[in-house]
PAVEX-241377 format. One record per residue (C-alpha): residue number from 1; residue in three letters; x, y, z. Coordinates in steps of 0.1 Angstrom, whole numbers, plus 5000, padded with zeros to 4 digits. Last residue first. Layout:
BEGIN
(NUM, "ALA", (X, Y, Z)) ...
This chain:
BEGIN
(337, "GLN", (4880, 4732, 4769)) (336, "PRO", (4901, 4750, 4799)) (335, "LYS", (4880, 4770, 4817)) (334, "ARG", (4882, 4810, 4810)) (333, "ARG", (4889, 4828, 4842)) (332, "SER", (4868, 4856, 4849)) (331, "SER", (4860, 4892, 4839)) (330, "GLY", (4825, 4910, 4844)) (329, "SER", (4840, 4939, 4854)) (328, "PHE", (4820, 4941, 4885)) (327, "LEU", (4831, 4907, 4901)) (326, "SER", (4861, 4910, 4886)) (325, "MET", (4868, 4939, 4908)) (324, "LEU", (4870, 4907, 4937)) (323, "GLY", (4900, 4893, 4924)) (322, "GLU", (4916, 4881, 4889)) (321, "PRO", (4918, 4845, 4902)) (320, "LYS", (4876, 4846, 4907)) (319, "ALA", (4864, 4814, 4926)) (318, "LEU", (4892, 4794, 4931)) (317, "ALA", (4921, 4821, 4935)) (316, "VAL", (4892, 4840, 4955)) (315, "PHE", (4884, 4811, 4973)) (314, "MET", (4919, 4802, 4986)) (313, "ILE", (4926, 4843, 4994)) (312, "LEU", (4898, 4843, 5014)) (311, "GLY", (4905, 4807, 5034)) (310, "GLY", (4943, 4819, 5039)) (309, "TYR", (4935, 4853, 5055)) (308, "ILE", (4912, 4840, 5077)) (307, "ILE", (4932, 4811, 5087)) (306, "LEU", (4959, 4839, 5093)) (305, "ASP", (4934, 4858, 5113)) (304, "ILE", (4925, 4828, 5134)) (303, "GLY", (4959, 4825, 5146)) (302, "SER", (4955, 4829, 5181)) (301, "GLY", (4980, 4853, 5188)) (300, "SER", (4976, 4872, 5153)) (299, "GLY", (4938, 4885, 5169)) (298, "GLY", (4923, 4867, 5203)) (297, "LEU", (4884, 4860, 5184)) (296, "TYR", (4870, 4894, 5200)) (295, "SER", (4889, 4922, 5191)) (294, "ARG", (4914, 4907, 5169)) (293, "THR", (4890, 4889, 5150)) (292, "ILE", (4868, 4922, 5143)) (291, "GLU", (4903, 4937, 5139)) (290, "THR", (4913, 4916, 5107)) (289, "ILE", (4874, 4911, 5098)) (288, "PRO", (4871, 4953, 5091)) (287, "ILE", (4910, 4948, 5076)) (286, "LEU", (4904, 4921, 5049)) (285, "VAL", (4872, 4935, 5030)) (284, "LEU", (4877, 4974, 5030)) (283, "ALA", (4914, 4963, 5025)) (282, "GLY", (4905, 4940, 4992)) (281, "LEU", (4879, 4965, 4977)) (280, "ALA", (4907, 4996, 4982)) (279, "PRO", (4936, 4975, 4971)) (278, "GLY", (4913, 4962, 4934)) (277, "TRP", (4901, 4999, 4929)) (276, "LEU", (4930, 5010, 4907)) (275, "THR", (4938, 4976, 4894)) (274, "GLY", (4975, 4959, 4890)) (273, "ILE", (4963, 4937, 4913)) (272, "GLY", (4925, 4926, 4926)) (271, "GLY", (4910, 4928, 4954)) (270, "LEU", (4920, 4899, 4970)) (269, "VAL", (4958, 4902, 4959)) (268, "ALA", (4955, 4937, 4966)) (267, "PRO", (4944, 4932, 4999)) (266, "LEU", (4969, 4904, 5006)) (265, "ALA", (4999, 4928, 4999)) (264, "PHE", (5004, 4954, 5025)) (263, "LEU", (4988, 4930, 5050)) (262, "LEU", (5013, 4907, 5041)) (261, "SER", (5048, 4927, 5046)) (260, "PHE", (5028, 4940, 5080)) (259, "ARG", (5033, 4902, 5090)) (258, "PHE", (5065, 4901, 5085)) (257, "SER", (5071, 4926, 5117)) (256, "MET", (5082, 4957, 5108)) (255, "VAL", (5060, 4986, 5126)) (254, "SER", (5049, 4967, 5160)) (253, "GLU", (5076, 4942, 5162)) (252, "PRO", (5103, 4968, 5156)) (251, "ASP", (5089, 4991, 5186)) (250, "ILE", (5065, 5020, 5179)) (249, "TYR", (5044, 5048, 5202)) (248, "SER", (5020, 5073, 5193)) (247, "VAL", (4995, 5055, 5177)) (246, "TYR", (4979, 5077, 5153)) (245, "ALA", (5021, 5096, 5147)) (244, "ALA", (5035, 5062, 5141)) (243, "TYR", (5008, 5052, 5114)) (242, "PHE", (5013, 5083, 5095)) (241, "SER", (5047, 5080, 5095)) (240, "GLY", (5044, 5045, 5078)) (239, "ALA", (5021, 5059, 5057)) (238, "VAL", (5047, 5084, 5042)) (237, "ALA", (5073, 5049, 5041)) (236, "THR", (5048, 5028, 5019)) (235, "PHE", (5042, 5061, 4996)) (234, "PHE", (5079, 5065, 4991)) (233, "ALA", (5089, 5028, 4991)) (232, "SER", (5062, 5022, 4958)) (231, "VAL", (5073, 5053, 4942)) (230, "ALA", (5114, 5040, 4943)) (229, "ALA", (5102, 5004, 4939)) (228, "ALA", (5082, 5015, 4902)) (227, "ALA", (5110, 5038, 4893)) (226, "MET", (5137, 5008, 4895)) (225, "LYS", (5111, 4986, 4876)) (224, "SER", (5110, 5009, 4850)) (223, "GLN", (5147, 5015, 4848)) (222, "PHE", (5157, 4980, 4849)) (221, "ILE", (5131, 4975, 4821)) (220, "GLU", (5144, 5000, 4796)) (219, "VAL", (5114, 4995, 4773)) (218, "GLY", (5125, 4993, 4729)) (217, "LEU", (5103, 4974, 4715)) (216, "SER", (5123, 4947, 4724)) (215, "GLN", (5126, 4951, 4758)) (214, "ALA", (5087, 4947, 4765)) (213, "ALA", (5087, 4913, 4743)) (212, "GLU", (5114, 4899, 4766)) (211, "PRO", (5096, 4915, 4796)) (210, "ASP", (5061, 4897, 4792)) (209, "ASP", (5031, 4906, 4808)) (208, "LYS", (5048, 4924, 4837)) (207, "ILE", (5075, 4945, 4821)) (206, "ALA", (5047, 4952, 4795)) (205, "ARG", (5023, 4963, 4825)) (204, "TRP", (5051, 4982, 4836)) (203, "TRP", (5060, 5004, 4804)) (202, "PHE", (5024, 5014, 4800)) (201, "GLY", (5022, 5028, 4837)) (200, "TRP", (5058, 5044, 4828)) (199, "ARG", (5040, 5060, 4796)) (198, "SER", (5012, 5079, 4813)) (197, "GLY", (4978, 5065, 4823)) (196, "GLU", (4989, 5040, 4851)) (195, "ILE", (5010, 5065, 4865)) (194, "LEU", (4984, 5093, 4865)) (193, "TYR", (4958, 5065, 4883)) (192, "CYS", (4984, 5053, 4906)) (191, "VAL", (4992, 5093, 4918)) (190, "VAL", (4956, 5100, 4927)) (189, "TRP", (4954, 5067, 4944)) (188, "THR", (4981, 5072, 4966)) (187, "ILE", (4971, 5114, 4970)) (186, "VAL", (4932, 5100, 4979)) (185, "PHE", (4941, 5076, 5006)) (184, "LEU", (4966, 5097, 5026)) (183, "VAL", (4941, 5123, 5024)) (182, "LEU", (4915, 5099, 5038)) (181, "ALA", (4938, 5089, 5066)) (180, "LEU", (4939, 5124, 5074)) (179, "TYR", (4906, 5128, 5077)) (178, "ILE", (4900, 5099, 5097)) (177, "PHE", (4931, 5110, 5121)) (176, "PRO", (4917, 5148, 5126)) (175, "VAL", (4886, 5127, 5137)) (174, "LYS", (4904, 5103, 5162)) (173, "SER", (4894, 5126, 5191)) (172, "ARG", (4904, 5143, 5223)) (171, "THR", (4940, 5127, 5221)) (170, "PHE", (4951, 5144, 5188)) (169, "GLN", (4986, 5147, 5180)) (168, "LEU", (5002, 5152, 5146)) (167, "THR", (5026, 5175, 5160)) (166, "ALA", (5020, 5204, 5139)) (165, "TRP", (4982, 5198, 5135)) (164, "SER", (4982, 5199, 5176)) (163, "ASP", (4963, 5185, 5206)) (162, "PRO", (4985, 5194, 5232)) (161, "GLY", (5013, 5172, 5244)) (160, "LEU", (5024, 5137, 5250)) (159, "PRO", (5057, 5125, 5240)) (158, "TRP", (5060, 5099, 5217)) (157, "GLN", (5068, 5063, 5231)) (156, "ILE", (5098, 5047, 5215)) (155, "GLY", (5109, 5014, 5212)) (154, "MET", (5117, 4986, 5239)) (153, "ALA", (5137, 4962, 5213)) (152, "ALA", (5161, 4989, 5204)) (151, "GLY", (5154, 5024, 5215)) (150, "LEU", (5165, 5040, 5183)) (149, "PHE", (5193, 5048, 5200)) (148, "GLU", (5201, 5020, 5211)) (147, "ALA", (5200, 4999, 5177)) (146, "ASN", (5197, 4960, 5184)) (145, "HIS", (5162, 4954, 5175)) (144, "VAL", (5165, 4979, 5142)) (143, "ILE", (5191, 4959, 5127)) (142, "LEU", (5172, 4925, 5133)) (141, "LEU", (5146, 4938, 5116)) (140, "GLY", (5164, 4953, 5089)) (139, "ILE", (5174, 4919, 5087)) (138, "GLU", (5142, 4902, 5085)) (137, "ALA", (5136, 4931, 5058)) (136, "ILE", (5164, 4915, 5037)) (135, "VAL", (5155, 4879, 5040)) (134, "ILE", (5119, 4893, 5031)) (133, "THR", (5122, 4910, 5000)) (132, "ALA", (5151, 4884, 4988)) (131, "ILE", (5124, 4855, 4991)) (130, "ALA", (5100, 4878, 4967)) (129, "PHE", (5129, 4883, 4940)) (128, "TYR", (5141, 4845, 4942)) (127, "HIS", (5097, 4833, 4935)) (126, "GLY", (5102, 4849, 4903)) (125, "LYS", (5133, 4868, 4893)) (124, "LEU", (5163, 4883, 4908)) (123, "SER", (5186, 4911, 4888)) (122, "PHE", (5160, 4931, 4901)) (121, "CYS", (5178, 4924, 4936)) (120, "PHE", (5206, 4946, 4936)) (119, "TYR", (5202, 4973, 4922)) (118, "GLY", (5167, 4972, 4931)) (117, "LEU", (5184, 4974, 4970)) (116, "VAL", (5195, 5006, 4967)) (115, "LEU", (5169, 5023, 4946)) (114, "ALA", (5148, 5007, 4975)) (113, "LEU", (5169, 5023, 5002)) (112, "ALA", (5168, 5058, 4982)) (111, "ALA", (5124, 5053, 4982)) (110, "SER", (5130, 5046, 5017)) (109, "LEU", (5148, 5079, 5029)) (108, "VAL", (5130, 5098, 5008)) (107, "GLY", (5097, 5084, 5023)) (106, "GLY", (5112, 5088, 5058)) (105, "VAL", (5123, 5125, 5053)) (104, "VAL", (5088, 5133, 5038)) (103, "LEU", (5067, 5120, 5069)) (102, "GLY", (5095, 5136, 5095)) (101, "ILE", (5090, 5169, 5075)) (100, "TRP", (5056, 5168, 5086)) (99, "PRO", (5063, 5149, 5121)) (98, "THR", (5074, 5178, 5131)) (97, "ILE", (5111, 5183, 5146)) (96, "GLY", (5113, 5182, 5182)) (95, "PHE", (5149, 5170, 5177)) (94, "ALA", (5152, 5133, 5196)) (93, "THR", (5114, 5127, 5202)) (92, "PHE", (5102, 5145, 5167)) (91, "LEU", (5135, 5132, 5144)) (90, "TYR", (5129, 5098, 5158)) (89, "THR", (5094, 5090, 5154)) (88, "ALA", (5093, 5107, 5120)) (87, "ALA", (5123, 5085, 5111)) (86, "TYR", (5111, 5053, 5126)) (85, "ALA", (5074, 5051, 5111)) (84, "GLY", (5090, 5054, 5076)) (83, "VAL", (5119, 5036, 5081)) (82, "GLY", (5090, 5007, 5096)) (81, "PHE", (5068, 5011, 5067)) (80, "TYR", (5100, 5007, 5043)) (79, "LEU", (5111, 4974, 5060)) (78, "ALA", (5073, 4961, 5063)) (77, "HIS", (5077, 4966, 5024)) (76, "GLY", (5092, 4925, 5023)) (75, "LEU", (5070, 4905, 5008)) (74, "SER", (5074, 4921, 4972)) (73, "ILE", (5060, 4906, 4940)) (72, "GLN", (5075, 4927, 4914)) (71, "GLY", (5051, 4924, 4884)) (70, "CYS", (5050, 4960, 4874)) (69, "TYR", (5014, 4969, 4875)) (68, "GLY", (5005, 4947, 4904)) (67, "GLY", (5036, 4945, 4927)) (66, "LEU", (5056, 4975, 4921)) (65, "ILE", (5025, 4997, 4923)) (64, "ASN", (5005, 4977, 4938)) (63, "TRP", (5022, 4979, 4970)) (62, "SER", (5016, 5014, 4973)) (61, "GLN", (4979, 5009, 4964)) (60, "ALA", (4983, 4980, 4994)) (59, "LEU", (4993, 5010, 5016)) (58, "ALA", (4970, 5033, 5007)) (57, "GLY", (4939, 5007, 5014)) (56, "TYR", (4958, 5000, 5048)) (55, "MET", (4955, 5033, 5056)) (54, "LEU", (4921, 5035, 5045)) (53, "THR", (4911, 5010, 5063)) (52, "LEU", (4930, 5020, 5094)) (51, "ILE", (4912, 5051, 5102)) (50, "LEU", (4879, 5030, 5096)) (49, "VAL", (4883, 5005, 5119)) (48, "ASN", (4895, 5032, 5144)) (47, "GLN", (4864, 5053, 5139)) (46, "LEU", (4841, 5020, 5145)) (45, "TYR", (4862, 5015, 5177)) (44, "VAL", (4855, 5055, 5185)) (43, "ASP", (4818, 5055, 5177)) (42, "THR", (4804, 5082, 5161)) (41, "VAL", (4805, 5069, 5126)) (40, "VAL", (4780, 5096, 5110)) (39, "PHE", (4795, 5123, 5112)) (38, "PRO", (4825, 5111, 5111)) (37, "SER", (4819, 5094, 5079)) (36, "VAL", (4810, 5127, 5065)) (35, "ALA", (4847, 5136, 5046)) (34, "GLY", (4850, 5099, 5042)) (33, "ILE", (4816, 5097, 5020)) (32, "ALA", (4830, 5125, 4999)) (31, "ALA", (4861, 5112, 4994)) (30, "VAL", (4845, 5076, 4980)) (29, "GLY", (4820, 5095, 4960)) (28, "ALA", (4849, 5119, 4944)) (27, "LEU", (4870, 5083, 4940)) (26, "ALA", (4841, 5070, 4918)) (25, "VAL", (4833, 5102, 4897)) (24, "LEU", (4876, 5099, 4889)) (23, "HIS", (4872, 5061, 4880)) (22, "ARG", (4839, 5074, 4861)) (21, "GLN", (4867, 5097, 4840)) (20, "ARG", (4890, 5068, 4835)) (19, "LYS", (4866, 5047, 4817)) (18, "SER", (4854, 5073, 4796)) (17, "ALA", (4888, 5082, 4785)) (16, "SER", (4894, 5044, 4779)) (15, "SER", (4864, 5044, 4758)) (14, "ARG", (4869, 5070, 4739)) (13, "ARG", (4898, 5057, 4733)) (12, "ARG", (4884, 5026, 4718)) (11, "MET", (4864, 5040, 4696)) (10, "ALA", (4890, 5064, 4682)) (9, "LYS", (4910, 5034, 4675)) (8, "THR", (4881, 5016, 4656)) (7, "GLU", (4871, 5044, 4637)) (6, "VAL", (4903, 5045, 4621)) (5, "THR", (4909, 5002, 4617)) (4, "ALA", (4875, 5012, 4599)) (3, "ASP", (4887, 5037, 4577)) (2, "SER", (4912, 5017, 4563)) (1, "MET", (4955, 5023, 4574)) 
Protein backbone atom coordinates (compact mmCIF):
# COMPACT_ATOMS: atom_id res chain seq x y z
CA UNK A 1 0.00 0.00 0.00
CA UNK A 2 1.49 3.34 -1.05
CA UNK A 3 2.09 6.26 1.30
CA UNK A 4 -0.42 8.33 -0.68
CA UNK A 5 -3.14 5.75 -0.13
CA UNK A 6 -2.43 5.58 3.59
CA UNK A 7 -2.49 9.36 3.85
CA UNK A 8 -5.77 9.54 1.93
CA UNK A 9 -7.42 7.02 4.27
CA UNK A 10 -6.12 8.92 7.30
CA UNK A 11 -7.56 12.16 5.96
CA UNK A 12 -10.92 10.50 5.39
CA UNK A 13 -10.98 9.17 8.95
CA UNK A 14 -10.14 12.61 10.34
CA UNK A 15 -12.82 14.22 8.17
CA UNK A 16 -15.41 11.66 9.34
CA UNK A 17 -14.45 12.17 12.99
CA UNK A 18 -14.66 15.94 12.58
CA UNK A 19 -18.09 15.66 10.96
CA UNK A 20 -19.41 13.50 13.79
CA UNK A 21 -18.07 15.99 16.33
CA UNK A 22 -19.94 18.76 14.56
CA UNK A 23 -23.11 16.68 14.81
CA UNK A 24 -22.65 16.45 18.58
CA UNK A 25 -22.07 20.19 18.84
CA UNK A 26 -25.25 20.78 16.84
CA UNK A 27 -27.17 18.45 19.16
CA UNK A 28 -25.87 20.33 22.19
CA UNK A 29 -27.07 23.55 20.60
CA UNK A 30 -30.53 22.11 19.89
CA UNK A 31 -30.77 20.76 23.44
CA UNK A 32 -29.76 24.14 24.88
CA UNK A 33 -32.35 25.96 22.76
CA UNK A 34 -34.99 23.46 23.79
CA UNK A 35 -34.06 23.84 27.46
CA UNK A 36 -34.55 27.61 27.43
CA UNK A 37 -37.56 27.60 25.09
CA UNK A 38 -40.18 27.46 27.90
CA UNK A 39 -38.85 30.78 29.17
CA UNK A 40 -39.20 32.35 25.71
CA UNK A 41 -42.28 30.57 24.33
CA UNK A 42 -45.00 31.23 26.89
CA UNK A 43 -48.06 31.00 24.66
CA UNK A 44 -49.85 27.67 25.29
CA UNK A 45 -50.65 27.12 21.62
CA UNK A 46 -47.04 27.64 20.56
CA UNK A 47 -45.88 25.35 23.37
CA UNK A 48 -48.17 22.66 21.99
CA UNK A 49 -46.65 23.12 18.53
CA UNK A 50 -43.17 22.87 20.04
CA UNK A 51 -44.03 19.64 21.88
CA UNK A 52 -45.50 18.04 18.77
CA UNK A 53 -42.54 19.14 16.64
CA UNK A 54 -40.08 17.51 19.04
CA UNK A 55 -42.22 14.39 19.29
CA UNK A 56 -42.58 14.00 15.54
CA UNK A 57 -38.89 14.72 15.15
CA UNK A 58 -38.25 11.69 17.38
CA UNK A 59 -40.85 9.63 15.50
CA UNK A 60 -39.39 10.52 12.10
CA UNK A 61 -35.96 9.60 13.44
CA UNK A 62 -37.35 6.27 14.61
CA UNK A 63 -38.88 5.63 11.19
CA UNK A 64 -35.59 6.67 9.60
CA UNK A 65 -33.81 3.75 11.27
CA UNK A 66 -35.78 1.27 9.18
CA UNK A 67 -36.86 3.33 6.20
CA UNK A 68 -33.87 5.64 5.84
CA UNK A 69 -30.80 3.67 6.85
CA UNK A 70 -32.03 0.17 5.99
CA UNK A 71 -34.13 1.14 2.99
CA UNK A 72 -37.28 -0.73 4.11
CA UNK A 73 -40.10 1.73 3.44
CA UNK A 74 -42.75 1.11 6.07
CA UNK A 75 -46.13 2.84 5.93
CA UNK A 76 -47.55 1.03 8.92
CA UNK A 77 -45.65 2.47 11.86
CA UNK A 78 -48.92 3.74 13.32
CA UNK A 79 -49.37 0.15 14.54
CA UNK A 80 -46.35 0.46 16.85
CA UNK A 81 -47.36 3.97 17.89
CA UNK A 82 -50.78 2.63 18.87
CA UNK A 83 -49.32 -0.32 20.78
CA UNK A 84 -47.23 2.06 22.85
CA UNK A 85 -50.15 4.39 23.47
CA UNK A 86 -52.53 1.60 24.49
CA UNK A 87 -49.96 -0.23 26.61
CA UNK A 88 -49.27 2.80 28.80
CA UNK A 89 -52.94 3.80 28.92
CA UNK A 90 -54.35 0.37 29.73
CA UNK A 91 -51.79 -0.44 32.42
CA UNK A 92 -52.35 2.92 34.06
CA UNK A 93 -56.15 3.02 33.92
CA UNK A 94 -56.78 -0.67 34.67
CA UNK A 95 -54.05 -1.44 37.19
CA UNK A 96 -52.64 1.93 38.28
CA UNK A 97 -49.20 1.08 36.91
CA UNK A 98 -47.08 4.16 36.32
CA UNK A 99 -46.81 5.22 32.66
CA UNK A 100 -43.03 4.98 32.97
CA UNK A 101 -43.39 1.20 33.16
CA UNK A 102 -46.10 1.22 30.50
CA UNK A 103 -43.71 3.13 28.25
CA UNK A 104 -41.12 0.35 28.48
CA UNK A 105 -43.74 -2.39 28.16
CA UNK A 106 -45.16 -0.78 25.04
CA UNK A 107 -41.70 -0.48 23.52
CA UNK A 108 -40.85 -4.12 24.20
CA UNK A 109 -44.21 -5.33 22.88
CA UNK A 110 -43.78 -3.32 19.70
CA UNK A 111 -40.23 -4.56 19.19
CA UNK A 112 -41.44 -8.15 19.59
CA UNK A 113 -44.33 -7.50 17.21
CA UNK A 114 -41.93 -6.00 14.66
CA UNK A 115 -39.78 -9.13 14.84
CA UNK A 116 -42.79 -11.38 14.26
CA UNK A 117 -44.06 -9.30 11.34
CA UNK A 118 -40.57 -8.88 9.93
CA UNK A 119 -40.08 -12.64 9.89
CA UNK A 120 -42.90 -12.91 7.37
CA UNK A 121 -42.65 -9.57 5.56
CA UNK A 122 -38.93 -9.14 4.90
CA UNK A 123 -39.13 -11.68 2.12
CA UNK A 124 -41.14 -9.02 0.25
CA UNK A 125 -39.35 -6.33 -1.70
CA UNK A 126 -40.04 -2.77 -2.78
CA UNK A 127 -43.65 -1.66 -2.98
CA UNK A 128 -44.89 -5.10 -1.89
CA UNK A 129 -43.29 -4.59 1.51
CA UNK A 130 -44.78 -1.09 1.82
CA UNK A 131 -48.25 -2.37 0.92
CA UNK A 132 -47.92 -5.22 3.43
CA UNK A 133 -47.13 -2.76 6.24
CA UNK A 134 -50.22 -0.70 5.38
CA UNK A 135 -52.46 -3.78 5.40
CA UNK A 136 -51.07 -5.05 8.72
CA UNK A 137 -51.51 -1.65 10.37
CA UNK A 138 -55.10 -1.46 9.14
CA UNK A 139 -55.77 -4.94 10.53
CA UNK A 140 -54.42 -3.77 13.87
CA UNK A 141 -56.70 -0.75 13.72
CA UNK A 142 -59.74 -2.96 13.12
CA UNK A 143 -58.77 -5.28 15.98
CA UNK A 144 -58.51 -2.39 18.45
CA UNK A 145 -61.80 -0.97 17.13
CA UNK A 146 -63.50 -4.15 18.34
CA UNK A 147 -61.51 -4.77 21.52
CA UNK A 148 -63.94 -4.03 24.35
CA UNK A 149 -61.30 -4.18 27.08
CA UNK A 150 -59.48 -1.38 25.27
CA UNK A 151 -62.60 0.76 25.03
CA UNK A 152 -63.26 -0.26 21.42
CA UNK A 153 -64.18 2.72 19.24
CA UNK A 154 -64.95 4.88 22.30
CA UNK A 155 -61.33 4.82 23.46
CA UNK A 156 -59.93 5.27 26.96
CA UNK A 157 -59.91 8.42 29.09
CA UNK A 158 -57.05 8.84 31.54
CA UNK A 159 -58.29 9.46 35.11
CA UNK A 160 -57.69 13.00 36.28
CA UNK A 161 -55.25 13.34 39.13
CA UNK A 162 -52.82 15.78 40.68
CA UNK A 163 -49.78 16.92 38.74
CA UNK A 164 -47.10 14.29 39.18
CA UNK A 165 -44.01 13.02 37.41
CA UNK A 166 -44.96 9.52 38.55
CA UNK A 167 -48.19 9.57 36.52
CA UNK A 168 -46.98 12.00 33.82
CA UNK A 169 -49.95 14.25 34.44
CA UNK A 170 -49.48 18.00 34.26
CA UNK A 171 -52.60 20.12 33.95
CA UNK A 172 -51.24 23.46 35.10
CA UNK A 173 -48.42 23.79 32.61
CA UNK A 174 -47.11 22.25 29.40
CA UNK A 175 -43.50 22.93 30.37
CA UNK A 176 -42.85 19.42 31.77
CA UNK A 177 -44.05 17.93 28.48
CA UNK A 178 -41.67 20.21 26.57
CA UNK A 179 -38.75 18.78 28.51
CA UNK A 180 -40.04 15.22 28.16
CA UNK A 181 -40.41 15.65 24.40
CA UNK A 182 -36.93 17.17 24.24
CA UNK A 183 -35.44 14.21 26.13
CA UNK A 184 -37.28 11.80 23.84
CA UNK A 185 -35.90 13.55 20.78
CA UNK A 186 -32.33 13.69 22.14
CA UNK A 187 -32.29 10.03 23.17
CA UNK A 188 -33.65 8.89 19.80
CA UNK A 189 -31.13 11.06 17.98
CA UNK A 190 -28.21 9.78 20.08
CA UNK A 191 -29.23 6.17 19.40
CA UNK A 192 -29.25 6.90 15.66
CA UNK A 193 -25.89 8.65 16.00
CA UNK A 194 -24.34 5.65 17.73
CA UNK A 195 -25.87 3.22 15.25
CA UNK A 196 -24.75 5.25 12.24
CA UNK A 197 -21.10 4.88 13.22
CA UNK A 198 -21.39 1.22 14.23
CA UNK A 199 -21.15 -2.02 12.26
CA UNK A 200 -24.96 -2.20 12.13
CA UNK A 201 -25.11 1.25 10.57
CA UNK A 202 -22.66 0.30 7.84
CA UNK A 203 -24.55 -2.95 7.23
CA UNK A 204 -27.90 -1.17 6.95
CA UNK A 205 -26.59 1.36 4.45
CA UNK A 206 -25.00 -1.43 2.42
CA UNK A 207 -28.32 -3.31 2.35
CA UNK A 208 -30.11 -0.17 1.24
CA UNK A 209 -27.62 0.56 -1.57
CA UNK A 210 -27.12 -2.96 -2.95
CA UNK A 211 -28.46 -5.99 -1.03
CA UNK A 212 -26.81 -8.56 -3.33
CA UNK A 213 -23.40 -6.92 -3.06
CA UNK A 214 -23.79 -6.59 0.71
CA UNK A 215 -24.64 -10.26 1.04
CA UNK A 216 -21.64 -11.25 -1.05
CA UNK A 217 -19.45 -9.37 1.44
CA UNK A 218 -20.85 -11.29 4.39
CA UNK A 219 -23.60 -8.94 5.58
CA UNK A 220 -26.40 -10.80 7.36
CA UNK A 221 -29.29 -9.16 5.51
CA UNK A 222 -32.25 -10.78 7.26
CA UNK A 223 -30.83 -10.33 10.78
CA UNK A 224 -29.91 -6.73 10.00
CA UNK A 225 -33.42 -5.91 8.82
CA UNK A 226 -34.91 -7.57 11.89
CA UNK A 227 -32.68 -5.52 14.20
CA UNK A 228 -33.59 -2.29 12.41
CA UNK A 229 -37.29 -3.12 12.64
CA UNK A 230 -37.10 -3.87 16.37
CA UNK A 231 -35.21 -0.69 17.25
CA UNK A 232 -37.46 1.44 15.05
CA UNK A 233 -40.63 -0.06 16.54
CA UNK A 234 -39.38 0.32 20.12
CA UNK A 235 -38.82 4.06 19.90
CA UNK A 236 -42.02 4.59 17.91
CA UNK A 237 -43.96 2.90 20.72
CA UNK A 238 -42.17 4.96 23.38
CA UNK A 239 -43.32 8.10 21.57
CA UNK A 240 -46.84 6.64 21.45
CA UNK A 241 -46.82 6.22 25.24
CA UNK A 242 -45.64 9.80 25.62
CA UNK A 243 -48.42 11.03 23.33
CA UNK A 244 -51.06 9.14 25.30
CA UNK A 245 -49.89 10.76 28.53
CA UNK A 246 -49.83 14.15 26.85
CA UNK A 247 -53.38 14.09 25.45
CA UNK A 248 -54.84 11.97 28.32
CA UNK A 249 -57.32 10.32 25.96
CA UNK A 250 -56.88 7.88 23.11
CA UNK A 251 -59.09 6.00 20.68
CA UNK A 252 -58.16 3.87 17.65
CA UNK A 253 -58.39 6.68 15.11
CA UNK A 254 -56.41 9.11 17.24
CA UNK A 255 -53.31 6.91 17.50
CA UNK A 256 -53.49 4.20 14.82
CA UNK A 257 -54.90 5.78 11.66
CA UNK A 258 -52.95 5.75 8.40
CA UNK A 259 -52.43 9.48 8.72
CA UNK A 260 -49.99 8.87 11.55
CA UNK A 261 -47.89 6.50 9.47
CA UNK A 262 -47.60 9.23 6.86
CA UNK A 263 -46.65 11.82 9.45
CA UNK A 264 -43.83 9.61 10.69
CA UNK A 265 -42.37 9.10 7.21
CA UNK A 266 -42.94 12.50 5.57
CA UNK A 267 -40.60 14.56 7.79
CA UNK A 268 -37.76 12.12 7.09
CA UNK A 269 -38.47 12.17 3.35
CA UNK A 270 -38.77 15.95 3.33
CA UNK A 271 -35.61 16.53 5.35
CA UNK A 272 -33.53 13.72 3.88
CA UNK A 273 -33.79 10.01 4.62
CA UNK A 274 -30.75 8.20 5.88
CA UNK A 275 -29.35 11.34 7.54
CA UNK A 276 -29.06 12.33 11.17
CA UNK A 277 -30.68 15.74 10.91
CA UNK A 278 -33.05 15.21 7.99
CA UNK A 279 -35.98 13.92 10.11
CA UNK A 280 -35.61 16.76 12.60
CA UNK A 281 -35.45 19.39 9.85
CA UNK A 282 -38.44 17.88 8.11
CA UNK A 283 -40.45 17.88 11.35
CA UNK A 284 -39.45 21.50 11.99
CA UNK A 285 -40.96 22.47 8.63
CA UNK A 286 -43.90 20.08 8.38
CA UNK A 287 -45.42 19.91 11.87
CA UNK A 288 -45.94 23.66 12.42
CA UNK A 289 -47.61 23.80 9.00
CA UNK A 290 -49.84 20.89 10.01
CA UNK A 291 -50.89 22.56 13.24
CA UNK A 292 -51.51 25.92 11.58
CA UNK A 293 -53.72 24.37 8.90
CA UNK A 294 -55.60 22.40 11.55
CA UNK A 295 -56.22 25.51 13.62
CA UNK A 296 -56.98 28.05 10.94
CA UNK A 297 -57.82 26.20 7.71
CA UNK A 298 -59.80 23.20 8.85
CA UNK A 299 -56.97 20.66 9.22
CA UNK A 300 -57.41 17.07 8.07
CA UNK A 301 -61.15 17.46 7.61
CA UNK A 302 -60.67 19.95 4.79
CA UNK A 303 -57.83 18.10 3.11
CA UNK A 304 -55.75 21.27 2.92
CA UNK A 305 -52.96 19.75 4.99
CA UNK A 306 -52.75 16.83 2.53
CA UNK A 307 -52.48 19.29 -0.35
CA UNK A 308 -49.63 21.03 1.47
CA UNK A 309 -47.90 17.72 2.17
CA UNK A 310 -48.14 16.74 -1.48
CA UNK A 311 -46.93 20.14 -2.63
CA UNK A 312 -43.91 20.04 -0.34
CA UNK A 313 -42.95 16.53 -1.37
CA UNK A 314 -43.31 17.38 -5.07
CA UNK A 315 -41.19 20.50 -4.63
CA UNK A 316 -38.44 18.65 -2.78
CA UNK A 317 -38.54 15.73 -5.24
CA UNK A 318 -38.00 18.11 -8.14
CA UNK A 319 -35.67 20.67 -6.60
CA UNK A 320 -33.75 18.69 -3.97
CA UNK A 321 -34.30 14.94 -4.34
CA UNK A 322 -31.93 14.23 -1.43
CA UNK A 323 -34.09 16.32 0.91
CA UNK A 324 -33.69 19.67 2.58
CA UNK A 325 -30.43 18.57 4.20
CA UNK A 326 -28.80 18.79 0.78
CA UNK A 327 -29.16 22.58 1.09
CA UNK A 328 -26.55 22.45 3.84
CA UNK A 329 -24.31 19.76 2.39
CA UNK A 330 -24.30 21.32 -1.05
CA UNK A 331 -25.15 17.99 -2.66
CA UNK A 332 -27.63 17.74 -5.49
CA UNK A 333 -28.68 15.29 -8.12
CA UNK A 334 -26.57 15.39 -11.21
CA UNK A 335 -28.51 16.31 -14.25
CA UNK A 336 -28.26 13.90 -17.15
CA UNK A 337 -25.98 15.00 -19.93
